[in-house]
N, C-alpha and C positions, 0 to 999 in steps of 0.2 A: 905241537899244534897247532892247529891252524886258525886263520883269523875268527872266523866264525863258534870255534870251539873258546877262543877266547874271550870274545865278545859275550857271547852266551855264557862261560864261567863267571865274567865280571857281573854280568847282570845280576846270576843270581847268587853273587857271596854282597852285592849293593841291598837287594830287596829279602834277601831273607839270611841274614844277620849267623843264624845255628850253622848255618852252612862251611861258614869261614871256622866256625868253635869244631865241627865233625873232621875239616880237615877235605872237604868235597875234592876232586875236582876231576875236570872230563879228560878223557887218555884216548878218545876215540870220536870223532864225529863227521858223518857223510851223512847223506841226502835221504835215509834210511836206515842209519845205525847209531846207537850211542852205548858208550861204554865212560862209566863213573868210577873211580876209584877215593877211598878214604883211608887212611892208618888203622889198625885194630886198636892202638894203646888210649883213643882219647874216647874209644866207640865201644868199649869193653863191660861186660857183665862182672858181678861176684865173682865166676869162676873163671874169669880169664878170657872167654869164648867173645863173639860179636853179641853185641846187648838189643836187643829185641824191637827196641824204638828207634835206634841208630839203623836197623837193617831197614826196616820199613820206609824211615825219614829219606833215607840216600837212595831208595830205588823209587819211590816216589819221585824224587829229584832227577832221575833218570829218565824216566815217562813225561814227566812235565817239561825236561830240557829237550827230550825228541820231538814232542811235540808243538812246541815253543819254536824252533828250527823249522820243522815245517811250515808251518803258517809264515815265519819271516820270510824265507825263499819265497815263499807263493807271493808275495809283495801287501799282503793283508795285514793288517792293526788289530787288532781280537784279544781280549781278555779271556783268558784259559784257566779253566781249574777241574781239580780232582771231582768227581760227583758221587764217585763209588769204589770202592777197592778192599781189597781181600789177600792176607798171604798167610802162608802156608809154609811152615817153618819145617825143612826135616833133617837139617842136621847142625851141629855145633859150627860155626865159621870161627874158625884157628888163627885166620892170617891176615892179613888186611881186605879189608871188605872191596869188593870189583860189583858193580852191577852191568848189565847188558841187557839193551832194549832194541828190540829192529821192529820195523814195519814194512806191509808187502807194500810194492808199487800200488796194485790195486784197491789195495784201505788207504793209503796216503791220496793216492788223486780223487779215490770216491770223496774223502773227508774233506781236502780242499775247495770241491767242487762243491759242496754240501755251503760250506761257509759262505761259500762265495753267492750261490744263489736265493739262499734260507735266509744268509745272516747267521745263524748258528749251525754249529755239528757236531755231533757225536764218535769215538772212535774209542776202540777194546786195542789196551796193551799188556802184554806180559812181559813181567821183568825177572830177568833172573840173577842169584845174586850167589855169588861163591860158586864151588868147584860141584860139579854133579846136578842140577844146581842145589845148595844148601837148602836156600829160600825162595820162593817164585810168589810174586804179586800178580795178582789183574786186576788190571785197573780199567775205567771208566774215566776219560777227557772229557769236557766238554767247552766248548767255544763259541764265542758271541762276537760280535764285530763290532768297534768299538765307535762309541757314539761321537 
């Protein structure tokens, strides 16, 4: 794992303690893509498949993590929150949970430009969870420059 991924994962573990209990870890981080994973065992439901709340939580940590990384790489200091999100469950997750989120260069550049110019910005992200994917999150992220 690269230094940026290690630093981001540590920040998430420090500030969102539930992420540690879930076994959240960043498996890939680039300027435009993140993959996160967690073991099924602490995130299973009564059917032995991925608990819906865990799938949602891990997916949101992927979206938040990618946005936080983009902001940090731009040299800005901003508060970042999820303002709206929805998830569609398509199939059970029967193995370790993997979430993937990416952003286009144009969308990332527009997000950072708006944040720098207007002191706030929004960006829509999609997170695919599991194979085929088993679930998809549509999330709207909001950032505002720190005071």
